[in-house]
C-alpha positions as CSV (number, residue, x, y, z in Angstrom):
1,M,14.5,22.7,6.4
2,K,16.5,19.8,6.9
3,G,17.4,16.7,4.3
4,I,18.4,17.8,0.2
5,S,16.8,20.0,-1.4
6,V,18.4,20.5,-5.0
7,S,16.6,23.5,-7.4
8,S,17.9,23.6,-11.2
9,L,19.9,20.7,-11.4
10,T,21.7,20.2,-14.9
11,A,25.1,18.3,-14.6
12,G,27.3,15.7,-16.8
13,Y,30.0,14.7,-17.7
14,G,32.6,14.5,-21.1
15,G,30.7,17.0,-22.3
16,R,27.2,15.2,-21.9
17,T,24.8,16.7,-19.8
18,I,23.1,13.7,-18.2
19,L,20.9,15.9,-15.1
20,R,18.0,18.6,-17.0
21,D,16.7,20.5,-14.6
22,I,16.0,18.6,-11.5
23,S,14.2,20.8,-8.4
24,G,13.0,18.4,-5.5
25,V,13.7,17.1,-1.9
26,L,15.2,14.2,-0.1
27,P,13.4,14.4,2.7
28,A,15.7,14.4,6.2
29,G,14.0,10.8,8.2
30,A,13.3,9.2,6.0
31,V,14.8,6.6,3.4
32,T,14.0,7.7,-0.5
33,F,14.7,5.0,-2.8
34,I,16.3,6.9,-6.6
35,L,14.8,4.5,-9.5
36,G,14.5,4.6,-12.9
37,P,16.2,2.5,-16.2
38,N,19.8,2.7,-17.0
39,G,20.6,5.6,-17.9
40,S,18.2,7.4,-16.7
41,G,20.8,9.6,-14.5
42,K,20.5,7.6,-10.7
43,S,24.3,7.0,-10.1
44,T,25.1,10.7,-11.9
45,L,22.6,12.2,-9.2
46,L,24.0,10.7,-6.4
47,R,27.8,11.4,-7.8
48,T,26.2,15.1,-8.1
49,L,25.1,15.6,-4.8
50,G,27.9,14.1,-3.8
51,G,30.3,16.2,-4.8
52,A,31.8,14.5,-8.1
53,L,31.0,16.4,-10.7
54,P,30.1,20.4,-11.2
55,F,27.1,21.4,-12.1
56,R,24.8,24.3,-12.2
57,G,21.9,25.3,-10.4
58,R,21.6,24.6,-6.6
59,I,21.9,22.4,-4.0
60,R,21.5,22.5,-0.4
61,F,22.5,20.3,2.5
62,S,20.6,21.4,5.6
63,D,19.8,24.5,4.9
64,R,23.5,24.8,4.0
65,D,24.6,25.3,0.5
66,A,26.8,22.4,-0.8
67,A,29.3,25.7,-2.3
68,S,29.6,26.6,0.4
69,L,30.8,23.6,2.3
70,S,34.6,23.1,2.7
71,P,35.7,19.2,2.0
72,R,35.8,18.7,5.9
73,E,32.7,19.9,6.5
74,R,31.1,17.9,3.4
75,G,33.1,15.3,4.9
76,R,31.3,15.3,8.6
77,L,27.9,15.9,6.7
78,V,27.5,13.4,3.6
79,G,28.2,9.4,3.1
80,V,29.1,8.2,-0.5
81,V,28.4,4.5,-1.5
82,T,29.9,4.3,-5.1
83,Q,29.2,1.5,-7.2
84,S,32.6,0.8,-7.8
85,P,35.3,1.3,-5.4
86,S,38.4,2.2,-6.7
87,L,40.1,1.3,-3.8
88,N,42.8,-1.4,-5.2
89,F,45.6,-1.2,-2.5
90,P,46.4,-3.7,-0.7
91,F,44.5,-1.6,2.7
92,T,43.0,-4.0,5.6
93,V,39.7,-4.0,5.8
94,E,40.1,-2.5,9.8
95,D,42.2,0.3,7.7
96,V,39.1,1.3,5.4
97,I,36.7,0.9,7.7
98,T,38.9,3.4,9.4
99,M,38.8,6.2,6.6
100,G,35.3,6.7,7.0
101,R,37.1,9.0,10.5
102,L,38.4,11.2,8.2
103,P,36.2,14.4,8.1
104,H,36.4,13.7,11.9
105,R,40.8,14.2,12.7
106,S,42.4,17.3,13.2
107,F,46.4,17.7,14.5
108,L,44.6,20.2,17.4
109,K,41.7,17.8,17.9
110,R,41.6,14.1,18.8
111,D,39.1,11.7,16.9
112,E,36.9,11.1,20.8
113,G,34.5,8.7,18.3
114,G,36.6,7.1,15.9
115,R,37.2,3.5,17.6
116,K,33.7,3.5,19.1
117,A,33.0,3.9,15.5
118,V,34.7,1.9,13.9
119,S,34.3,-1.0,15.8
120,M,30.2,-0.3,15.6
121,A,30.3,-0.3,11.7
122,S,32.0,-3.5,11.5
123,R,29.7,-4.9,13.7
124,E,26.9,-3.6,11.8
125,M,28.1,-5.6,8.3
126,E,29.0,-8.7,10.6
127,L,33.1,-7.8,9.5
128,E,34.7,-8.6,13.3
129,E,35.8,-11.5,11.4
130,L,37.1,-10.0,8.3
131,R,39.2,-7.1,9.8
132,D,42.3,-8.2,9.0
133,R,42.3,-9.3,5.8
134,P,43.0,-7.2,3.0
135,L,40.9,-5.6,0.4
136,P,42.0,-7.3,-2.6
137,S,41.6,-10.4,-0.6
138,L,37.7,-10.0,-0.6
139,S,34.5,-11.5,-2.5
140,G,32.6,-8.7,-3.8
141,G,30.2,-8.7,-1.1
142,E,32.7,-8.5,1.5
143,R,34.2,-5.9,-0.3
144,Q,30.8,-3.6,-0.5
145,R,30.0,-4.3,2.7
146,T,33.4,-2.5,3.4
147,M,33.0,0.2,1.8
148,I,28.9,0.3,3.4
149,A,30.9,0.0,7.0
150,Q,33.6,3.0,5.7
151,V,31.0,4.8,5.1
152,I,28.2,4.1,8.6
153,A,32.4,4.8,10.7
154,Q,32.0,8.1,8.9
155,E,28.8,8.7,10.6
156,P,27.6,11.3,8.5
157,E,24.0,13.3,8.8
158,I,23.2,12.4,5.2
159,F,23.3,9.0,3.5
160,L,24.2,8.6,-0.4
161,L,24.1,4.9,-1.1
162,D,24.2,4.2,-5.6
163,E,23.0,0.2,-5.9
164,P,24.3,-0.6,-2.2
165,S,23.2,-4.2,-2.2
166,S,24.2,-4.8,-5.6
167,A,26.5,-7.1,-4.1
168,L,24.9,-8.3,-1.4
169,D,23.2,-11.8,-0.2
170,P,19.6,-11.3,1.4
171,N,20.3,-11.3,5.0
172,H,23.6,-8.7,4.5
173,A,20.9,-7.3,2.3
174,L,17.8,-7.4,5.0
175,K,20.4,-6.1,7.5
176,L,21.9,-2.3,5.6
177,F,18.2,-1.9,4.9
178,R,17.4,-2.5,8.7
179,F,19.9,-0.3,9.2
180,L,19.4,2.6,6.5
181,E,15.4,2.4,8.8
182,R,17.0,3.3,11.8
183,M,19.5,6.1,10.2
184,A,16.1,7.1,8.8
185,A,13.9,7.2,12.6
186,E,16.9,9.2,13.9
187,G,16.6,11.8,11.3
188,K,18.7,11.0,8.8
189,T,18.3,11.8,5.1
190,V,19.0,8.3,3.0
191,A,18.5,8.2,-0.5
192,A,19.0,5.1,-2.5
193,S,19.2,4.8,-6.1
194,A,18.3,0.6,-7.0
195,H,16.9,-1.1,-10.0
196,D,14.4,-3.7,-8.3
197,I,11.3,-1.6,-8.1
198,N,10.7,-4.0,-4.6
199,L,13.1,-2.5,-2.9
200,A,11.8,0.6,-3.0
201,A,7.9,-0.6,-1.7
202,E,9.2,-2.6,1.2
203,F,11.9,-0.2,2.3
204,G,11.3,3.2,0.8
205,S,9.5,5.7,2.6
206,F,10.4,8.4,-0.3
207,V,10.4,7.7,-3.7
208,W,12.3,10.2,-6.5
209,I,11.7,8.3,-10.5
210,M,14.3,9.2,-13.1
211,K,13.6,9.2,-16.7
212,E,16.2,10.9,-19.7
213,G,18.1,12.7,-16.6
214,R,14.9,13.9,-15.5
215,L,12.6,14.0,-12.5
216,A,9.4,11.4,-14.5
217,A,7.8,11.8,-10.8
218,A,8.7,12.1,-7.1
219,G,6.8,11.1,-3.6
220,K,5.5,9.1,-1.0
221,T,6.2,5.6,-1.8
222,G,2.5,4.6,-2.0
223,D,1.6,7.6,-4.4
224,V,4.4,7.5,-6.8
225,L,4.8,3.4,-7.4
226,K,1.2,3.2,-9.4
227,G,0.8,1.2,-12.3
228,D,0.5,3.8,-15.2
229,V,3.3,6.1,-14.1
230,L,6.2,2.8,-13.7
231,S,4.5,1.9,-17.2
232,S,5.2,5.3,-18.4
233,V,9.0,5.0,-17.4
234,Y,10.5,1.9,-17.4
235,G,8.5,1.2,-21.6
236,S,6.9,-1.7,-19.7
237,T,3.1,-3.5,-18.5
238,F,3.2,-3.5,-14.2
239,V,0.6,-5.3,-12.4
240,P,0.2,-4.9,-8.7
241,Y,0.7,-7.9,-6.7
242,R,0.0,-8.1,-2.3
243,R,1.7,-9.8,0.2
244,E,1.9,-9.9,4.0
245,W,5.8,-9.4,5.0
246,T,7.3,-9.0,8.4
247,D,11.3,-9.7,9.1
248,F,12.5,-12.3,10.8
249,S,11.5,-10.9,14.6
250,G,7.7,-10.8,12.6
251,T,7.4,-7.7,12.6
252,P,6.2,-5.6,10.1
253,P,7.9,-3.0,8.7
254,A,8.0,0.0,10.9
255,C,7.4,2.9,8.0
256,N,5.4,0.8,5.7
257,G,3.0,-1.2,7.5
258,G,2.6,-5.1,7.2
259,E,0.7,-5.2,4.2
260,K,2.8,-4.5,0.0
261,I,2.0,-3.7,-3.2
262,L,4.4,-5.1,-4.7
263,W,5.3,-4.5,-8.7
264,R,5.9,-7.2,-11.7
265,A,6.0,-6.6,-15.0
266,V,4.3,-8.5,-17.9
């Protein structure tokens, strides 16, 4: 089984349990959105899957036990975009993107695809003209695009992204999610947290909804994003509305069809 599977996953930090007995699958070949109210455990889940927190239970990546992976193996397999990257040193944009190639380098083997991967990542996030700029001089959106590009250059099989479009303008957000759709179409596993339910409605194939550290609902987007489910999780009444939605080329999104059922709280 490709993708990520978790069994009885429990995790937290500072002596506090955040995730409680979560079991489920984040499938390969799909974009899965992780939704839920503030404090529901979305970021903790992604941090745990990314290897930043200790846990109880089991995590498997494409039939490999996460606990058995070396740091280099994990780095080749899993790419993580956090909400608040801590790189405050005066690295240039190109330096930071190139750091994504570290898991592929060794003293005995050259990273043959490194230059091509870094160039591709820069183009995807439209950073070519910023490549010599130091990271602290960038705007919040430029900084976020740089950290996303670092993970793109890493060329992982699994993408874990914590609110990756929170600082992006609409154009760059659209480009990001189009890229993630392409990665999913190539068979990669993509999981992204978000507060915007309609991001999942427009771009997600699957949804996990978190509530109080537990998995409240999971499945195909159209099956999970229902008014009663959303109301029970968020404590507000949700009503649907439909609209036709296409990208700038006039082509409906490949994974969800042209008609969208979106949601608003009332």
